[in-house]
N, C-alpha and C positions, 0 to 999 in steps of 0.2 A: 422298707417297712415305714408306714406313716406314723408320725407322732403328732398329737395335738398338744400344743405348747401355749400356756397362758400364764400371765403374771398378775400379782396383786401386791399393793403396797399397804403397809399397816404401821402404826406407831405402837411402841411397847416400852415397858420399863422392867428392869430386872436387877438382881444383884447376885454375885457369885461369891460364895463363902469358902468353898473347899480348895480352890485353885491357888491360893496364896497371893493373889493380886489385891493389895490393899485398895488400889484405885477402883477395882470392880466390886469391892465389898459394900460400897455405898450404893443405894438405889440410884440408877441412872437410866437413861432412855436412848433408844435408837429409832430411826425411821427405816424399816426393813422392807425388802422386796422378796417375795416368794415366787419362784417360777417352777411350774410343774410340767413334766413331760409325760403324757399319757399314751399308751399303746393298746392296740386291740389285743384281747386275750386269745382270740382265735382269728388271726389275720386271714383276710379273704380278698380276692380281686374286687375292684370297683364293680358295681352291679349294672352300670349302663343306664341307670335312672337317677337316683339320688347322688351316687358317686361320693359318698362320705362314710367314714367309720361311724360317726355319731355326730349329730348337730352340736356345734360349739355351745349353743345356749343350754342344751341339756347337760352336756359334760361339765360345765362350770357353774351352773345355777346354785346348787346346794353348797359347793365349795366356797364360792364368793360370799354367800350369805353367812357361812360359818366364819370366814375371815373378817368380814365387815362387822358382823354383829357380836362376835364373841372374842376373837383374838385381838382385833384392833383396840388399842388403848387398855389392854389388860395388863395387870402387873404379873410378872412371871416369878415364882418363887419355888425353891426346892422344897420337898415334902418335910424336911427337918428344919426349915428356916424358923427361927424364933418369932418372926413377925406374924406367922400364920395364926398362932393362938391369940395374939393381941387383936388381930382383925376379927377373928371369930367372936371374941368376947365383946369388943368395943364398937365394931362396925360390921355386924353380920351381913348387912345388905351389900356392902362393898366387898366383903370377903367372897361373894359369889363371882366377882370379876377377877379373881386371882387364878391364873393358869398354873397348876401345880405339876411339877416335874419330879421324877425319881432322881434325886441328886440335883446339882446345880443346873439352872436353866441356860445352858450354853447354846450357841448357835447350832452345834452338832446335835445336841439333844433335841432341840426344837425341830430341826430338819427331820429327824427320825420319827418323832411323835406326830408331826403334821403329815408326814407321808403315810404312816399307819392309819391315821384318822381319815385321810383322803381315800385310801384303799378300802376302808370300812364303808364310806359313802358310796364308792363305785360298786362294791359287791352288793350293797343293798339296792342299787339301781339296776340289777340284772347281771353285773359282772362282765359287760362287754369290753370295758377298759380297765387297765391297771396302771398305777403310777410306776413308770420305769426309772425316773430320776426326779430329784427335787434339788433346787438351788435356793439357798438363803443368803441374800446379800445383807450383811450386818452394817457395813459401811461401804462407801464407794471403792475402798481398797481391799475389803475382806469379804470373801464369799465362801460358803461351804456347799459342796455338791455331794449328794449321796445317791448311789445306785445300789440296788439289791433289796433284800428283805429287811425292812427296818426292825421287825420283831426279833430277828436273829442277833441284833447288836444292842438292843435296849436292855437295861438291867431288869431283872425279875422284879415285878412290883410287889411291894409289901401289902398293898391293898388287894381288892378282889381281882381274880384273874381276868375279868371282863372290865378292865380299867377304861377310863374315858377315851383313850386313843384307839381302842379296839371296837368302840361302839359307833354306830351310824346315827348319832344324835348330836345336839349342839353343846354338849357339856365340855368343860375344860378342866374339870376337877372331879374327884370322887367323894368329896365331903359335902 
């Protein structure tokens, strides 16, 4: 079975409050790589003409725009982080650049949220492809790989059931 695989690099900052790591409780940043593996939802033989599942340009256009325009240089905070109300009150324009996660914004959480978001984009584009795997390289020595249904492992949202990672739009928060 063919897979379309492509990568994107982005910079981010986050902090982790629930895990007990004092080092990670202060805002800090990473230069991350996200690699996605896309598969045809209905695999078929090559057609003898175009001989491709879907053109790479079409498969990655919206995804790359989302990563480059909304995830890159975003601050990632958990929905209960006390910094969120401060940003909303004192810097509402910058608050729009905060990617909000259910619980701490770990690499595992981000992998599942981004995979769900990518699947929403792919479904909105006709559903010819689905994300079979996602890899998040947090550092050159730490990578998280997820395969499966990300919605099956994500916590139930306190917000609306159609939270940002289920929608095929460019949002990174529900506020």
